[in-house]
N, C-alpha and C positions, 0 to 999 in steps of 0.2 A: 770126247775122244782125247786119249792120253798119248803124248807124244813120247817116244822114247829117246834116250840121248844118242843113240846111233843114228836114228833118223833125222834128228835135229841136225847133228854134225854133218851127215850126207848132204842135207838140203843147204846148209850153209856153205859147205865147199863147193858143191855145184854152182850156186849162185856166183861166188867169187870167180870160178874159172870162166864162166860165161861174161863177167864184168871184165875180166882181164883181157879176154879174146876181143870183146868189142873195143876197148881201150887201144890194144895193138893195132888193130885193123884202122882205125881213125888216124894213128900216127903214120902209117905207112901209106894209105891210100887217102891223101887229102882231096878234097871236094874240088872240082874244076873251077877256074877262075873266070867265071862268065857274067860276072855283075857288070851292068852298065853304068855309066856316070850320067848324073843328070845334065840337062841341056844347060848352056850359060843363058839363054833367054828362052824359056819355055813357051812353046807356042800355044795361044789360047788361054794363057795366064797373064794377061796384062791389066794394069790398073787403069780404071776409068774414073774421071772425075764425077762425084755425086751432085745431083740436082738440089740436094737439100741445102737449106740455108747454114752458113757457119754458125758453129756453136758461140754463144755469147756467155758471159759471166754472170748474167741475171736469169738464166733459164734454171728452173728448179728440176730436182732430180726425182721429185715425187715424194721425198721424205716428209713425214707429218712433223709438226712441231713437237718439240720434247715436252716431257713433264718438268715443270719448274725445278722440281727436287733433284731429278736427274741431271739436269743442266748444271746445277750448283755443285752437286757431286763431282761432276766431270771438271767443271772449272778449279774446284778445290784440288782435285789430283793433279790437274795440269800445273798449277802454280806450285805445288809441292815437288814435282819433278823438276821445274825450272829452278827451284830455289835449292833443293838438296840433291838433285841427281836421281839416278834409279837407285 
């Protein structure tokens, strides 16, 4: 299907007119301000203490031990950053 320049221009012009009408309508008719504010202390949303034991520094995260080569590379890079900066 081959579009003629006149049809293309008419389509573009009508689209611009519709867009301008929508913008003008939105500026003259703002939506009603019916938004509600959240409660200061929402009901049903209170924190309760857990029965779980407190976390300790000796708990593991499940991470497996790293390859010694990777560990050495990480230490080398960390030392480089500490001495030279980023």
